[in-house]
N, C-alpha and C positions, 0 to 999 in steps of 0.2 A: 516715713520723714526719711528721708537722704539728709546725711550728713554730709556735711558744704567744709568748715573747718573742724579744725580745733587747737584746744588750747587748756592744756594742764589736762582737769578730767573736767571739764564743758568740751559744749560741743555745740556747733552751732547746727543748727537743722534750717530743713524748710517739706511741705506741706506739700500734699498736690495741690493745692491755690495759690501759692506761693507764699505764702505765710512762714517768716524768720523768726524764728527765734534761738535761746541761747539754754542746752538743760545738761540736766548732769551726767557723767558717761552710766552714773548707776541706774539712772530710767530706760536705761535704753537696750535689747535683747540684739544679739545676735541673727537670730532670725528675719531672712529674708522678705519680707511683708511687699502685694502690688496692693494698687488703691482700683477700684474697676468705674471705667467713665466712661460719660456717655449714653447712649442709649442701654436697653435691656443686650446683653452680649451671652454669646451661647458658648458653653463651657465644654468641649468634643470631647470624645472617645481619644482620639489621635490626634499630630496635630499633624491634620489633611482639613482642605475645605470642605472634602466630601465624607467626612468621616462623621456618625449619630452622633447629633446634639445628647447629651448626658440632664444638661440642667439650663437654666435660664436665668443668667445672674445679673442684678439690680444694678446702676451705680448706685457709690458705694461702699461695695462690698469687699470685707478685706479679703486676700488672699495670701497662703503661704505659697513660694517662689518655693517650685521642685527645682528647674532644670529649665536652661533654655540652650539648647544646640548653638550650634556655630549657623553662618547661613538661613538659619528656620526662622517662620511667618510667625510660628508657635513656641505656647512655653509652656510647658508641665505646671498646674497649681495647685491645691487643697483649699478645702474650703467647705467645711459645715457637714464634714465626715463624703465628702463630694474627695473626688480625683479624676484631674481633668484635662487640655489642653486647650487656651486660651487666647489669641492673636494678641501678638506684643504688642500690634497700638489699637486696645483696646482695656489695656489697662496701667495707671501710672505707677514707677518702679524700676524698672529698668533705664542702664542705657541704648541707642544706637547699639546694634550688631555686639550689646557684651554677650557672653559667651555666662552660663551657671552653671554645672555641676552638683 
C-alpha cells in the first residue's frame, strides 16, 4: 500500500491496482514492501542483468524491500526465505529513482 494522504490517525492508501481508501494508522506497518507485476520475474543473486537467477517470482508475490541503491536498475528484496535482487520495473512499491538504504 502506498500512503498518499494523512489526516490525524487516518491514512489514505492506494494499492497496486490503483484502488484507494482510508485505513487507521494502527493497521499499517513501517516495513517497505513491493508487489511483483507482469509475467514471471527473475530474482537474481546480484543487481546485474548477467547475474545468476536464484528464483522465479510470480505476479502478485509480495517482497520486502531491503535496499534500492541510487541510479541502480535493481533493488534488493526478500521473500519466502529468499534474498536477492529484482529489477525496479518488475515490481510496484518504489518511486522512479528512489533510494532506499
